[in-house]
N, C-alpha and C positions, 0 to 999 in steps of 0.2 A: 756617548763616548764609547767607541768600540773596544779600544785597548788602552790599558794604563801603562804609561811609560815610566819606569822607575826613576829616571833622571829628570823628569819634568816637574814643574811646580804648578799646583792647582789652587784655585780659589775655593772658598767654602761652597759657593754656588755650583761649581763644577763637581766638587766632591758629592754634594747633595744629589745631583743628577746621576752621577756614576753609581752611587750606592742605593739610589732610589729611596731616600729617607727624607724626613722633614728637616726644616731648619733647626727646630728645637732639639732634634736628635743629634745633629751635628754639634750644637752647642754643648749638649750633655756629654758627648764623647770627648770633646776638647776639655771640658771642665774636669772630668774624671781622669784624664790622662790616658784614656784608651786610644785616642787618636792624637798623635804628636804633631804639633804645628809651630810655626814661627809667626810672630806678629810683625807685619811690615806696614807702616803708615796707618796703624789702627785697624788693619784687616789681617785675618789669618791667612797664611799660605801653607799648603800641605805638600810635602814631597810625595812623588808617586810611589816610592818604595814603602812609605808609611801606609798608603792605601793597600798595597799588596800584602803588607804584613797583617793588616787588619782583616782582609778577606781570605787570607791563606795562612792559617796558623802553622801549617807544616813548614813553611819557609822560616818562621820564627823559631820553631823547635830545632831545625837544622842549624841555624845560627847560634842558638844557645848551646847546642851540643858541641859545635866546633869551638866555641869560646871555652867551655868547660874542659875540653880535651887539651887545649893550648894552656889553660891556667894550670892544670895538673902537671903538664910537662915542665912548665917554667918553675913551679914550686919544687919539683924534684931536683932540678938543676941548681936552684938557689940554695936548697938544703945542703947540697954537697960543698958549698963554699966555705 
């Protein structure tokens, strides 16, 4: 898999090939909540953006920073009500 599309849905087998890890590692990541997925028909499906979040923590940090900034702004506006 040359490129991970953030809007595409991947099976656990595709995730396994993309990350080059074993099936048991994928199960462990899912069980611990490190890799978020949805269960469809008894099988897990993983969004591409979750794979990108897993392999690129900088994206996650940017998202958390943006969220914290927005939260602070909203709290200050609500405080004035």
